[in-house]
C-alpha positions as CSV (number, residue, x, y, z in Angstrom):
1,M,40.3,-59.7,230.6
2,R,43.1,-56.8,230.7
3,S,47.0,-56.9,230.2
4,H,49.5,-56.8,232.7
5,R,50.1,-53.2,233.2
6,Q,52.6,-50.9,235.2
7,Y,50.8,-48.2,237.8
8,I,52.6,-44.9,238.4
9,V,50.5,-44.9,241.4
10,T,48.9,-47.6,243.3
11,K,45.9,-48.2,245.5
12,E,47.7,-49.3,248.2
13,E,50.2,-46.4,248.1
14,V,47.3,-43.7,248.2
15,Y,46.2,-45.4,251.4
16,G,49.4,-45.7,252.8
17,T,50.3,-41.8,252.5
18,A,47.1,-41.0,254.4
19,N,47.5,-43.9,256.9
20,H,51.3,-42.5,257.7
21,W,49.9,-38.6,257.4
22,L,47.4,-39.4,259.9
23,A,49.1,-42.0,262.2
24,S,52.5,-40.4,262.6
25,A,51.0,-37.1,263.5
26,L,48.5,-38.3,266.5
27,E,50.7,-41.1,267.7
28,W,47.9,-42.8,269.4
29,E,49.2,-45.7,271.7
30,Y,46.2,-47.6,272.4
31,Q,46.5,-51.4,272.9
32,G,43.0,-52.4,273.9
33,R,41.6,-56.3,273.4
34,K,39.7,-55.8,270.5
35,C,41.2,-52.6,268.8
36,T,44.3,-51.2,268.6
37,A,45.5,-47.6,267.2
38,C,46.7,-49.5,264.0
39,T,42.6,-50.7,263.7
40,L,41.3,-47.2,264.7
41,Y,43.4,-45.5,262.2
42,Q,41.4,-47.9,259.3
43,V,38.2,-47.5,260.5
44,L,38.4,-43.7,260.6
45,L,39.9,-43.7,257.5
46,I,37.0,-46.1,255.6
47,A,34.7,-44.3,257.4
48,A,36.0,-41.0,255.8
49,A,36.5,-42.6,252.0
50,Q,32.7,-43.6,252.4
51,A,31.4,-40.7,254.1
52,V,29.4,-42.6,256.7
53,S,29.3,-43.0,260.3
54,I,31.6,-45.2,262.6
55,F,28.4,-47.6,263.1
56,A,27.8,-48.1,259.7
57,A,31.7,-48.7,259.0
58,C,32.0,-51.2,261.6
59,R,28.8,-52.5,260.3
60,D,30.5,-53.8,257.0
61,L,33.7,-55.3,258.1
62,A,34.1,-58.5,259.3
63,D,37.4,-57.8,261.2
64,A,36.7,-54.6,262.4
65,P,35.6,-54.5,266.1
66,S,32.3,-53.3,267.4
67,D,31.4,-49.5,266.5
68,Q,31.0,-49.4,270.6
69,T,34.6,-50.6,270.8
70,I,36.1,-47.7,268.3
71,R,34.1,-45.2,270.3
72,D,36.0,-46.5,273.9
73,A,38.9,-46.3,271.9
74,L,38.7,-42.8,271.1
75,A,37.5,-41.7,274.5
76,A,40.4,-43.2,275.8
77,T,42.8,-42.3,273.2
78,M,41.5,-38.6,272.6
79,P,43.5,-35.7,274.3
80,D,42.5,-32.2,275.2
81,M,41.1,-29.8,272.7
82,E,44.5,-27.7,272.3
83,T,46.8,-31.2,272.1
84,L,44.5,-32.5,269.4
85,E,44.5,-29.5,267.1
86,R,47.9,-28.9,267.1
87,Q,48.4,-32.8,266.0
88,L,45.9,-32.1,263.6
89,N,47.6,-29.7,262.0
90,V,50.9,-31.4,261.8
91,A,48.9,-34.2,259.9
92,L,47.3,-31.8,257.8
93,A,50.6,-31.5,255.5
94,P,53.8,-33.5,256.8
95,K,55.3,-33.0,253.2
96,L,54.7,-29.7,251.1
97,P,55.9,-28.9,247.4
98,K,59.5,-27.5,247.6
99,A,58.2,-24.8,245.4
100,L,56.2,-23.4,248.0
101,F,59.2,-22.2,249.9
102,R,60.8,-20.5,247.2
103,K,58.9,-17.2,247.2
104,Q,56.0,-15.6,248.9
105,R,52.2,-17.2,248.2
106,M,48.8,-15.8,248.9
107,L,46.9,-17.2,251.5
108,A,43.2,-17.7,251.7
109,I,41.2,-17.5,254.6
110,D,38.1,-18.4,255.3
111,L,35.3,-19.7,258.0
112,T,33.0,-22.8,257.3
113,L,30.1,-23.6,259.3
114,I,28.8,-27.0,259.9
115,P,24.9,-26.8,260.8
116,Y,24.1,-28.6,264.8
117,H,20.8,-29.4,265.9
118,G,21.7,-30.3,269.4
119,K,23.2,-28.6,272.5
120,P,26.5,-28.2,273.9
121,A,28.5,-30.9,275.3
122,R,30.0,-29.0,278.7
123,D,30.4,-25.4,277.5
124,I,27.7,-22.9,275.3
125,D,30.6,-21.4,273.7
126,E,31.3,-24.5,272.4
127,V,28.5,-24.3,269.4
128,Y,28.9,-21.1,267.1
129,R,25.6,-18.6,266.4
130,S,25.1,-17.7,262.7
131,A,22.7,-16.5,260.4
132,S,19.9,-19.4,259.8
133,R,20.8,-22.3,257.2
134,S,19.8,-25.9,257.0
135,G,16.9,-25.1,259.5
136,T,19.1,-24.0,262.5
137,T,21.2,-21.1,263.5
138,H,23.9,-23.2,265.7
139,F,26.6,-24.5,264.0
140,H,30.2,-26.1,264.9
141,A,32.6,-23.4,263.2
142,Y,36.3,-23.9,261.7
143,A,38.5,-21.7,260.3
144,T,41.2,-22.7,257.9
145,A,44.2,-21.3,255.8
146,V,44.8,-21.9,252.6
147,V,48.0,-21.2,250.3
148,L,47.0,-20.8,246.6
149,H,50.1,-22.3,244.3
150,K,49.6,-23.0,241.1
151,G,45.9,-24.0,240.6
152,L,46.5,-26.5,243.8
153,R,45.3,-25.2,247.4
154,Y,46.9,-26.8,250.2
155,T,45.4,-26.5,253.7
156,L,48.0,-25.4,255.5
157,A,45.9,-24.3,259.2
158,L,43.0,-25.3,260.9
159,T,41.1,-24.5,264.0
160,R,38.3,-24.5,266.1
161,V,36.5,-21.3,266.1
162,T,34.2,-20.7,269.4
163,R,30.8,-18.5,270.1
164,N,31.9,-14.9,270.3
165,E,35.3,-15.3,269.5
166,P,37.2,-12.1,267.6
167,M,38.0,-13.1,264.3
168,E,41.6,-11.1,264.9
169,D,42.6,-14.1,267.6
170,V,41.2,-16.5,265.0
171,V,43.2,-14.9,262.1
172,R,46.7,-14.8,264.5
173,R,46.3,-18.2,265.6
174,L,45.9,-19.7,262.0
175,L,49.1,-17.2,260.8
176,E,50.9,-18.5,263.8
177,I,50.4,-21.8,262.2
178,V,51.6,-21.0,258.6
179,R,54.3,-19.1,260.0
180,Q,55.6,-22.4,261.5
181,R,55.5,-24.4,258.2
182,Q,57.8,-21.6,257.1
183,V,55.6,-20.4,254.2
184,K,55.9,-16.7,253.4
185,I,52.9,-14.6,253.0
186,K,52.6,-12.3,250.0
187,F,48.9,-11.1,251.1
188,L,46.0,-12.2,252.3
189,L,42.6,-13.1,250.9
190,L,40.1,-12.9,253.4
191,D,36.2,-13.5,254.0
192,K,33.5,-10.9,254.2
193,G,33.3,-11.9,257.6
194,F,36.6,-10.6,258.8
195,F,35.8,-6.9,257.6
196,T,36.5,-5.7,261.0
197,A,38.7,-2.9,262.3
198,A,40.1,-5.4,265.0
199,V,41.3,-7.6,262.0
200,M,42.2,-5.2,259.9
201,D,44.0,-3.2,262.8
202,S,45.9,-6.5,263.8
203,L,47.2,-7.1,259.7
204,K,48.3,-3.8,259.5
205,Q,50.2,-4.1,262.7
206,A,51.9,-7.8,261.6
207,E,52.8,-5.8,257.9
208,L,50.5,-8.4,256.2
209,G,48.5,-6.9,253.1
210,F,45.2,-8.1,252.6
211,I,42.2,-7.9,250.2
212,I,38.8,-8.2,252.3
213,P,35.4,-7.4,250.6
214,A,34.1,-4.1,252.7
215,V,30.5,-4.3,253.8
216,A,28.1,-1.8,254.4
217,R,26.8,-2.6,257.6
218,G,24.0,-0.7,260.2
219,R,20.9,1.0,259.0
220,K,20.1,2.3,256.0
221,P,19.5,6.3,255.9
222,K,16.2,7.2,255.4
223,P,14.7,8.8,252.7
224,G,16.0,12.3,252.1
225,R,18.7,11.9,254.6
226,P,22.5,12.0,252.8
227,V,24.1,8.7,251.9
228,T,27.4,8.9,254.0
229,G,30.3,6.0,254.3
230,L,30.8,2.9,252.4
231,R,27.3,3.1,251.1
232,A,28.3,6.6,249.5
233,L,31.5,4.9,248.0
234,R,29.4,2.3,246.4
235,R,28.2,4.7,244.1
236,K,31.7,5.8,243.0
237,R,33.7,4.8,239.9
238,H,35.9,2.4,239.7
239,G,39.0,3.7,241.7
240,Y,40.8,3.9,245.0
241,Y,39.2,5.6,248.1
242,R,40.4,6.8,251.4
243,H,38.4,5.0,254.5
244,V,38.0,5.3,258.2
245,L,37.3,2.6,260.6
246,R,37.1,2.9,264.3
247,R,37.5,0.5,267.2
248,K,37.7,0.4,270.9
249,V,41.2,-0.2,272.3
250,D,41.0,-0.2,276.2
251,G,37.9,2.0,276.2
252,E,39.4,4.6,273.7
253,Q,38.6,4.9,270.2
254,R,41.0,4.2,267.5
255,E,41.1,5.3,263.9
256,V,42.2,2.3,261.5
257,E,42.6,3.9,257.7
258,V,42.5,1.3,254.7
259,T,42.0,1.8,250.8
260,I,38.5,0.7,249.5
261,C,38.7,-0.4,245.9
262,V,35.6,0.3,243.7
263,A,35.6,-2.7,240.9
264,S,32.4,-3.4,239.7
265,R,31.4,-6.4,237.8
266,N,29.0,-6.4,234.7
267,Y,27.0,-9.4,233.9
268,R,24.1,-10.0,231.5
269,H,20.7,-10.8,233.4
270,G,19.7,-14.5,233.0
271,K,16.0,-14.1,232.4
272,T,15.8,-10.4,231.0
273,G,18.9,-10.6,228.9
274,K,19.8,-6.9,229.8
275,R,23.4,-5.5,230.9
276,R,23.4,-4.8,234.6
277,S,26.4,-3.8,237.0
278,K,26.9,-4.9,240.6
279,P,29.2,-2.6,242.8
280,L,32.2,-4.2,244.0
281,M,34.1,-3.0,246.9
282,Y,37.0,-4.5,248.8
283,A,38.9,-2.8,251.8
284,L,43.0,-3.6,250.7
285,W,46.3,-2.5,251.8
286,K,49.9,-3.1,250.9
287,V,48.1,-4.5,247.5
288,R,48.6,-2.6,244.1
289,Q,46.6,-3.6,241.4
290,T,44.1,-2.3,238.8
291,P,40.5,-2.7,239.9
292,T,40.0,-5.1,237.7
293,K,42.7,-7.2,238.6
294,I,41.7,-6.8,242.5
295,R,38.6,-8.2,241.5
296,E,40.0,-11.2,239.8
297,L,42.6,-11.8,242.6
298,Y,39.6,-11.9,244.8
299,R,37.8,-14.6,242.8
300,L,40.9,-17.3,243.2
301,R,39.6,-17.2,246.9
302,F,36.5,-19.0,245.8
303,G,38.4,-22.2,245.1
304,I,38.0,-22.6,248.9
305,E,33.9,-23.5,248.5
306,T,35.4,-26.4,246.4
307,S,37.9,-27.6,248.8
308,Y,34.8,-27.5,251.6
309,R,32.6,-29.5,248.9
310,Q,35.4,-32.3,248.8
311,M,35.7,-32.1,252.4
312,N,32.6,-32.9,253.6
313,Q,32.8,-35.7,251.0
314,A,34.9,-37.3,252.8
315,R,33.6,-36.6,256.5
316,I,32.4,-38.7,258.7
317,R,28.9,-38.5,259.7
318,T,28.2,-38.5,263.5
319,C,25.8,-37.0,265.9
320,T,28.4,-36.8,268.6
321,R,28.2,-33.4,270.8
322,D,31.7,-33.9,271.6
323,P,33.8,-31.1,270.2
324,R,37.0,-33.1,270.0
325,L,35.8,-35.9,267.8
326,R,33.5,-33.4,265.2
327,L,37.1,-31.5,264.8
328,L,39.0,-34.8,264.2
329,F,36.4,-35.7,261.9
330,V,36.7,-32.4,259.6
331,A,40.6,-32.7,259.9
332,I,40.3,-36.4,258.6
333,A,38.6,-35.1,255.6
334,L,41.0,-32.0,255.1
335,V,44.1,-34.5,255.2
336,L,42.8,-36.9,252.6
337,R,41.9,-33.5,250.5
338,N,45.6,-33.0,251.0
339,V,46.9,-36.5,250.1
340,W,44.6,-36.2,246.7
341,V,46.5,-32.3,246.3
342,W,50.0,-33.6,246.9
343,F,49.9,-36.7,244.5
344,H,48.3,-34.4,241.6
345,H,51.4,-32.5,242.1
346,R,53.8,-35.0,241.6
347,L,51.8,-36.3,238.5
348,A,51.7,-32.7,236.8
349,V,53.3,-32.1,233.8
350,R,55.7,-28.7,233.8
351,K,55.0,-28.9,237.4
352,N,57.9,-25.5,237.9
353,S,56.5,-23.7,235.1
354,E,54.0,-20.8,236.1
355,E,50.8,-22.7,234.8
356,P,51.2,-26.2,235.4
357,I,49.1,-28.8,234.0
358,L,46.8,-31.2,236.4
359,L,46.1,-34.2,235.0
360,L,42.8,-34.3,237.3
361,E,41.4,-36.9,235.1
362,L,43.6,-39.9,236.4
363,M,42.4,-39.3,239.9
364,R,39.1,-37.4,240.6
365,F,38.7,-37.3,244.4
366,E,35.9,-39.6,244.6
367,E,38.0,-42.2,243.2
368,M,41.0,-41.7,245.6
369,L,38.4,-42.2,248.3
370,L,37.0,-45.7,246.5
371,W,40.6,-46.4,246.4
372,I,41.2,-46.1,250.1
373,T,37.8,-48.1,250.9
374,Q,38.6,-51.2,248.6
375,V,41.8,-51.6,249.7
376,L,40.5,-51.3,253.7
377,Q,37.9,-53.4,253.0
378,Q,40.4,-56.2,251.6
379,L,42.4,-55.7,254.8
380,L,39.1,-55.7,257.2
381,R,37.5,-58.9,255.2
382,A,34.3,-57.1,253.8
383,D,33.9,-59.6,251.7
384,Q,32.9,-62.1,254.6
385,I,29.4,-60.5,255.5
386,A,27.0,-62.3,253.6
387,G,24.0,-60.0,254.5
388,I,21.7,-59.7,257.4
389,E,22.3,-61.6,260.5
390,L,19.9,-63.4,262.0
391,E,21.2,-62.1,265.5
392,A,21.0,-58.6,264.5
393,Y,17.7,-59.2,263.1
394,Q,16.4,-60.7,266.0
395,R,17.4,-58.0,268.7
396,L,15.9,-55.3,266.3
397,K,12.7,-57.5,265.9
398,N,12.4,-57.9,269.7
399,S,12.8,-54.4,270.5
400,Y,9.6,-53.1,268.6
401,L,7.5,-56.0,270.3
């Protein structure tokens, strides 16, 4: 048996922080006969911590209302999409380290696609179309803005992306939320999906530097024809080259000039063991570094993929067609991840240095989710569920007879 110990962070404190961030931002005032707003937050958090559906969460809790009661409460409480998105962005990061505001920071913007196999709830624009993945070309799409700060990544902004929505509008919406948080932007690291003349023109007008992978689109030239444009630049040596893109504005052609950085990556082939070189190109503006440094800076953006993996570990499973609920479930997962980042910033060694030491082994993300689950299981008396109920068995049995 373990002796008495002192704890610097407790399970109850972690759960209390997550619940406070969510409840203080949403400010739902629901008072039903079987469900209150407090119970609603608890069920949502335990479903997210276990990455299960609301039905599965309610089934295993003695003091929780039924899943239908929770769905009815959500339907009666959920505001319109614009209001909900604004509230969820407040919930993402009500607290940020003071060091974030001391100087300019790099900001990474990315797009995450969640596969969807159903039909739109009301409007066809609710469902985003993209290349086939997981057996579908239909997705619910969300864009995030993440600040990169000494090995820690805070999700500062979240927005839903609709079908055929211009990417420059998505970027503009995210940057507006980031500015409201008063975080100064050094430059942006964007995914290759944002490599469009409209996005780069918009960022240049806003006087924001950026690094975006350059993508050669369109048909490849036929054999014997000269190679032009970005395909020709890809064959160049390491360095910087001027490139002009064109976009239509009010029916007129407008030129957007950017700098293309060629910075190839050398690697050893896994099977043959031979040395190879992969040509990499980046469109940039107001960022002055060597080609190798540009390539290494952009590698910092890949940490967002880890953030999305953690988000999926805490995303409530659902088959609902309601885009508001889907946005809510994604946001709750990102809130839990930001809570995890917040506690690790508190526990970091030499947190004010350029390279703080993060004690990740003290609390892995999965462990934090387990702590929240354990606290809520105790509050909602999960131990009172002894097994399979006779009534549930008879109801399910009769449905097959």
